[in-house]
C-alpha positions in Angstrom: -107.5 155.0 -65.5 -105.0 153.0 -67.6 -106.1 151.4 -70.8 -104.9 148.5 -73.0 -105.1 149.2 -76.7 -105.7 146.4 -79.1 -106.9 145.6 -82.6 -109.9 143.4 -82.9 -111.2 142.4 -86.3 -109.3 145.3 -87.8 -110.6 147.9 -85.4 -108.6 149.6 -82.7 -110.2 149.7 -79.2 -109.0 151.0 -75.8 -110.0 148.7 -73.0 -110.0 150.0 -69.4 -107.9 148.1 -66.9 -110.0 146.9 -64.0 -108.7 145.5 -60.7 -109.9 142.0 -59.7 -107.7 142.3 -56.6 -104.5 144.1 -55.5 -102.3 142.0 -57.8 -104.5 141.1 -60.8 -106.2 143.3 -63.4 -108.2 142.5 -66.5 -108.9 144.7 -69.6 -112.7 145.4 -69.5 -114.2 144.5 -72.9 -117.5 146.3 -73.2 -119.2 145.1 -76.4 -122.6 146.7 -76.0 -123.2 149.8 -78.0 -120.5 149.1 -80.5 -122.2 148.1 -83.7 -119.1 148.6 -85.8 -117.3 146.0 -83.8 -120.2 143.7 -83.8 -120.3 143.7 -87.6 -116.6 143.3 -88.0 -116.2 140.6 -85.3 -119.1 138.6 -86.6 -117.7 138.6 -90.2 -114.2 137.5 -88.9 -115.7 134.7 -86.8 -117.9 133.5 -89.6 -114.7 133.1 -91.8 -113.4 130.7 -89.2 -116.7 129.0 -88.2 -117.3 125.3 -88.7 -120.5 124.1 -90.4 -123.4 124.5 -88.0 -127.2 124.3 -87.8 -127.7 126.9 -85.1 -125.8 129.4 -82.9 -126.3 129.7 -79.2 -125.1 132.2 -76.6 -125.8 133.0 -73.0 -127.5 136.1 -71.7 -126.3 138.8 -72.2 -123.0 140.1 -73.7 -123.0 137.6 -76.5 -126.3 138.7 -77.8 -125.1 141.4 -80.2 -122.5 139.1 -81.6 -124.7 136.0 -82.1 -127.4 138.2 -83.6 -125.0 139.8 -86.1 -123.4 136.4 -87.0 -126.9 135.0 -87.7 -127.9 138.0 -89.8 -124.7 137.9 -91.9 -124.9 134.1 -92.3 -128.6 134.2 -93.3 -129.8 132.1 -90.3 -133.5 132.3 -89.5 -133.0 131.3 -85.8 -130.4 131.3 -83.0 -130.8 130.4 -79.4 -130.4 132.5 -76.3 -129.8 130.8 -72.9 -131.6 132.9 -70.4 -130.5 133.3 -66.7 -134.1 133.2 -65.6 -137.3 131.8 -67.2 -139.5 134.3 -69.0 -143.3 134.4 -68.9 -143.5 133.7 -72.7 -141.6 130.4 -72.4 -144.0 127.6 -73.2 -142.0 125.2 -71.1 -138.7 125.7 -69.3 -135.7 123.5 -69.9 -132.7 124.3 -67.6 -129.4 123.4 -66.1 -127.9 124.6 -62.9 -124.3 125.8 -62.9 -121.7 127.3 -60.6 -120.2 130.7 -61.5 -117.1 132.4 -60.1 -118.6 135.8 -60.9 -122.0 135.3 -59.3 -122.5 134.0 -55.7 -124.3 130.7 -55.5 -125.9 128.6 -58.2 -127.1 130.0 -61.5 -129.4 128.6 -64.0 -129.4 128.7 -67.8 -132.8 128.2 -69.4 -134.3 127.5 -72.8 -137.8 127.4 -74.1 -138.9 123.8 -74.5 -139.7 124.5 -78.2 -136.0 125.4 -78.7 -134.9 122.1 -77.2 -136.9 120.3 -80.0 -134.8 122.2 -82.6 -131.5 121.7 -80.8 -131.9 117.9 -80.4 -129.7 116.3 -83.0 -128.5 119.6 -84.5 -125.0 120.9 -84.8 -124.7 123.8 -82.3 -122.0 126.5 -82.4 -121.5 128.1 -79.0 -120.6 131.8 -79.3 -119.6 134.4 -76.6 -117.8 137.7 -76.4 -114.9 136.7 -74.1 -113.9 133.3 -72.7 -111.8 133.4 -69.6 -112.3 130.7 -66.9 -114.5 128.7 -69.2 -117.3 128.4 -66.6 -119.9 130.1 -68.8 -118.8 128.0 -71.7 -119.2 124.8 -69.5 -122.7 125.9 -68.6 -123.7 126.3 -72.2 -122.1 123.0 -73.1 -124.1 121.3 -70.4 -127.3 122.9 -71.6 -126.7 121.9 -75.3 -125.7 118.4 -74.3 -128.7 117.9 -72.0 -131.0 119.2 -74.9 -129.5 116.5 -77.2 -127.5 118.9 -79.4 -124.1 118.2 -80.9 -121.5 120.8 -80.1 -119.7 121.5 -83.3 -117.5 124.4 -82.0 -116.8 127.1 -79.5 -116.1 130.7 -80.6 -115.3 134.0 -79.0 -114.1 137.4 -79.9 -111.4 137.3 -77.2 -109.7 134.5 -75.2 -108.4 135.6 -71.8 -106.0 134.0 -69.4 -106.0 130.2 -69.5 -108.5 130.2 -72.3 -105.8 131.4 -74.7 -104.2 127.9 -74.7 -107.5 126.0 -75.3 -107.2 124.0 -78.5 -111.0 123.6 -78.7 -111.7 127.4 -78.8 -111.7 129.5 -81.9 -111.2 133.2 -81.1 -110.0 136.4 -82.9 -107.5 137.8 -80.4 -105.8 136.9 -77.1 -106.4 139.2 -74.2 -103.7 139.1 -71.5 -104.1 139.5 -67.8 -102.3 142.4 -66.2 -100.3 143.0 -63.0 -100.8 145.9 -60.6 -98.5 148.1 -62.7 -100.6 147.6 -65.8 -98.1 145.3 -67.5 -99.3 142.1 -69.3 -98.5 138.9 -67.5 
């Protein structure tokens, strides 16, 4: 398997190339299980972060990042948008979204108590990789429906069209690849 080697927050990582189809490959960024990268990426993103009241991410790959950002920043609370309601949720607040990576409609859910904290607060959206922007749109819709003020959008990596987004703060661009493994 071919790999793409890149430096992220001062750390070198080899990302496996994964076929989306016969012509297009992506570099697979697996963030789980890499606490060294979580610590470094969180610190680098916080240096670039706008002022915020709370962080939010969607389940699941953004969790280690948002947790580490909150820990380093001294935040007492961050929000996790769940894909399905959990039994412990006192009330469920949700939006329905379309996803290109999952068939059919998806939901993002928050506990109703979290919505009370989000309303009127500056919310910084955080994720590991932004590519098509569909997950980002879902989080934006959830925050806006809850009455939050989106103060910024951050990711470790921006891939494909997301690289050109002026409203996205990210650490490194991640190219797409052709079937020979060359960046396009």
